[in-house]
C-alpha positions, 0 to 999 in steps of 0.5 A, spaced: 742 261 863 746 267 862 753 266 860 756 269 866 751 264 871 754 258 867 761 260 868 760 261 875 756 254 876 762 251 872 767 254 877 762 252 883 763 245 880 770 245 879 771 248 886 767 242 889 771 237 885 778 240 887 775 239 894 773 232 893 780 230 890 783 233 896 779 230 901 779 223 897 787 223 897 788 226 904 782 224 908 780 231 909 783 238 908 778 240 902 776 246 905 783 249 905 782 248 897 775 250 897 774 256 901 779 260 897 776 258 890 769 260 893 771 267 895 776 268 889 773 265 883 766 264 885 765 271 888 762 269 895 764 274 901 769 270 906 764 269 911 759 265 906 765 262 903 767 259 910 760 257 911 759 254 904 765 250 905 762 246 911 756 245 907 760 242 902 765 238 906 761 234 910 758 230 905 765 229 902 768 227 908 762 222 909 763 219 902 771 219 904 770 215 910 765 210 907 770 208 902 776 208 907 771 204 912 769 199 906 776 198 905 778 196 912 782 202 913 778 206 918 778 205 925 771 207 927 772 206 935 778 210 935 775 215 931 769 216 936 772 220 941 775 225 936 768 225 933 765 227 940 770 233 941 769 235 933 761 235 934 762 240 940 768 244 937 763 245 931 758 247 935 762 252 939 765 254 932 759 255 929 756 260 934 762 264 935 763 265 927 759 270 926 762 274 932 769 274 930 772 280 926 773 277 918 780 279 919 781 274 925 778 269 921 782 269 915 788 270 919 786 263 923 785 260 917 792 262 914 795 259 920 791 253 920 794 252 913 801 254 914 801 249 920 798 243 916 803 245 911 809 245 916 807 238 919 807 235 913 814 237 911 817 236 917 
């Protein structure tokens, strides 16, 4: 493996690790860390960074949910309606994703991060 490829693989692992830590601490949000790292340090174009983030975050969320469930901190019955809505929203979002201009995807992502930050502070 060439030095450049090895360096890229290290950044991929660090990005995944950062997403996992954020997911574990806060029960989600790893994609907010992962997307900028995948696009910036790992060199993926923005669309691939968003899509790759989803593929990475899904098993991280499942792992975090399993840990919370094992500790008795997960109310599964309360989560089910959100899961149904999330599955529908994920399907619709995945279908529309390719049709939206990148500028609007970036702006939407930025607004989501700002909204989450403001809600956490207030």
